C-alpha positions in Angstrom: 74.8 77.1 75.6 75.5 80.6 74.4 77.7 82.8 76.6 76.1 85.7 78.4 77.9 89.0 77.8 78.1 92.0 80.2 77.3 95.5 79.2 81.0 96.3 79.1 81.8 93.3 76.9 79.1 94.3 74.3 80.4 97.9 74.5 83.9 96.7 73.6 82.5 94.7 70.6 80.5 97.7 69.4 83.2 100.2 70.4 80.7 102.5 72.1 80.1 103.8 75.7 78.7 101.2 78.1 75.9 103.6 78.9 74.8 103.5 75.2 74.6 99.7 75.3 72.7 99.7 78.6 70.1 102.2 77.3 69.7 100.4 73.9 69.3 97.1 75.8 66.8 98.6 78.1 64.8 100.1 75.3 64.9 96.8 73.3 66.9 98.2 70.4 69.6 95.7 71.3 68.4 92.2 72.3 69.0 91.7 76.0 68.0 89.5 78.9 67.7 89.9 82.7 69.4 87.5 85.0 68.1 86.3 88.4 69.6 89.3 90.1 68.1 91.6 87.5 71.4 92.4 85.8 71.3 93.2 82.1 73.1 90.6 80.0 73.3 89.8 76.3 73.2 86.4 74.6 76.3 86.3 72.4 74.5 84.7 69.4 71.8 87.4 69.6 74.4 90.1 69.4 76.1 88.5 66.4 72.7 88.3 64.6 71.9 91.8 65.5 75.3 93.0 64.1 74.6 91.2 60.8 71.6 93.5 60.3 73.0 96.7 61.6 76.0 98.8 60.9 78.1 98.9 64.1 78.4 102.5 65.5 82.1 102.8 65.1 82.4 100.8 62.0 79.7 103.0 60.3 82.3 105.8 60.5 85.0 104.9 57.9 88.2 106.6 59.1 91.8 106.9 58.3 92.8 107.1 61.9 91.0 106.7 65.2 92.3 110.1 66.2 90.4 111.6 63.3 87.0 110.2 64.1 84.0 112.1 62.8 80.3 111.4 63.2 79.9 110.5 59.5 77.5 107.7 58.5 78.3 105.3 55.7 75.6 106.8 53.5 77.0 110.3 54.0 80.5 109.0 53.2 79.2 107.4 50.0 77.7 110.7 48.9 81.1 112.4 49.2 83.4 109.7 47.8 81.6 106.8 46.1 82.2 106.8 42.4 79.2 105.8 40.3 77.4 103.8 43.0 77.6 100.0 43.5 78.6 98.0 40.4 76.7 94.7 40.2 78.1 91.6 38.3 77.3 87.9 38.4 80.2 87.5 40.9 78.9 90.1 43.3 78.9 93.8 44.1 81.8 96.3 43.9 82.1 99.8 45.4 84.8 102.1 43.9 86.4 104.9 45.8 89.1 107.3 44.8 91.7 105.3 46.7 90.6 101.7 46.1 87.6 99.4 45.9 85.5 97.2 48.3 83.7 94.2 46.9 81.7 91.3 48.2 81.5 87.7 47.0 79.7 84.6 48.1 81.8 81.7 49.3 80.9 78.0 48.6 78.6 77.9 51.7 76.7 80.9 50.4 78.1 83.4 53.0 79.3 86.8 52.1 83.0 87.5 52.2 84.4 91.0 51.9 87.5 92.0 49.9 89.6 95.1 49.2 91.5 96.3 46.2 94.0 99.1 45.8 97.3 100.0 44.1 100.7 100.9 45.5 103.5 102.0 43.1 101.6 100.4 40.3 101.3 97.1 42.1 97.7 95.7 42.4 96.8 94.4 45.8 93.7 92.3 46.4 92.9 90.6 49.7 90.1 89.2 51.8 89.2 91.2 55.0 89.2 88.8 57.9 86.2 89.1 60.3 84.6 91.9 58.2 80.8 91.7 58.8 79.8 94.7 56.6 81.0 97.0 53.8 81.8 99.6 56.5 84.2 97.1 58.1 86.0 96.4 54.8 86.1 100.1 53.9 87.8 101.0 57.1 90.5 98.4 56.6 91.0 99.6 53.0 91.5 103.2 54.2 93.9 102.1 56.9 96.0 100.0 54.5 96.1 102.8 51.9 97.1 105.2 54.6 99.9 102.9 55.7 101.1 102.5 52.1 101.1 106.3 51.7 103.3 106.7 54.8 105.7 104.0 53.6 106.1 105.8 50.2 106.8 109.2 51.9 108.7 108.1 55.0 106.0 109.3 57.4 105.4 107.9 60.8 102.0 106.5 62.0 100.4 108.6 64.7 100.9 107.0 68.1 97.9 105.8 70.0 97.4 106.8 73.6 99.0 104.3 75.9 96.4 103.6 78.5 97.4 101.3 81.4 95.8 100.1 84.5 96.6 102.3 87.5 96.3 101.4 91.1 95.8 104.5 93.3 97.6 104.9 96.6 95.5 105.8 99.7 96.7 109.4 99.4 95.7 109.6 95.7 92.2 108.1 96.6 91.8 110.7 99.3 92.8 113.5 97.0 90.4 112.2 94.3 87.4 112.0 96.7 88.2 115.4 98.2 88.0 117.0 94.7 85.1 115.0 93.4 81.7 116.6 92.7 79.3 115.8 95.5 76.7 114.2 93.2 79.4 111.9 91.7 80.9 110.9 95.0 78.8 107.8 95.6 79.7 106.5 92.1 83.4 107.1 92.5 83.4 105.4 96.0 81.7 102.3 94.6 84.1 102.2 91.7 87.2 102.5 94.0 85.9 99.8 96.4 84.5 97.3 94.0 86.3 97.7 90.7 83.0 97.9 89.0 82.8 99.6 85.6 80.7 102.7 84.9 78.0 100.9 83.0 77.7 98.3 85.8 77.4 100.9 88.5 74.8 102.9 86.6 72.8 99.7 86.1 72.6 98.9 89.8 69.2 98.6 91.5 68.4 98.9 95.2 67.5 95.2 95.2 71.1 94.4 94.4 72.6 96.5 97.3 72.7 95.5 100.9 73.2 98.2 103.7 74.5 97.9 107.2 75.5 100.5 109.8 78.9 100.2 111.5 79.4 101.0 115.1 81.1 104.2 114.2 78.0 105.3 112.3 79.4 104.7 108.8 77.1 103.1 106.3 78.5 99.9 104.7 77.2 98.8 101.3 77.8 95.5 99.4 76.3 93.7 96.5 73.4 91.4 97.2 73.5 87.9 95.8 
């Protein structure tokens, strides 16, 4: 049986905001299902099939570095850099760019496999791109490898990525956060602090999934309904 993926897990695969996944699943643009408690879930095989026919949001933006992301579609990128369009041969298709080439070939089972080609100090480098599902995937890897080779030639350092880590807030830090929080966002922040739920999961909650009770001191206690 295929695994059911959460909004957050699909967002991680597509490298987009969970809210985007939730909205596209709700509208039917991305295939989704509803569980018994009305949560939005995604069948893993459906997502893989959907990916085969669509350029993934982040992969459709070929980049040298994640820090230089621009909202540039693959078609727009081709207009700027593709040399002469796709070259078709009996073996497959090849796309030539100023810094290297991307080409696709069929393996023995008839499935597409993506490759890249470029030169470094006169040395020709050809290799298959593992897990590439589209030309955009292969093109991004080509650019990253060419960029790394350029740094190696010129003694340049690769830009450091932000080092995000899980942080557990102290009671004082939680109180300070809640005190400075916008009123309209306060319920969302309180649920996140007390449940560990992710943003997409919180925004996808329905009243049928929430139970309410009043404590003796007058506070309202909320919990997830089974």
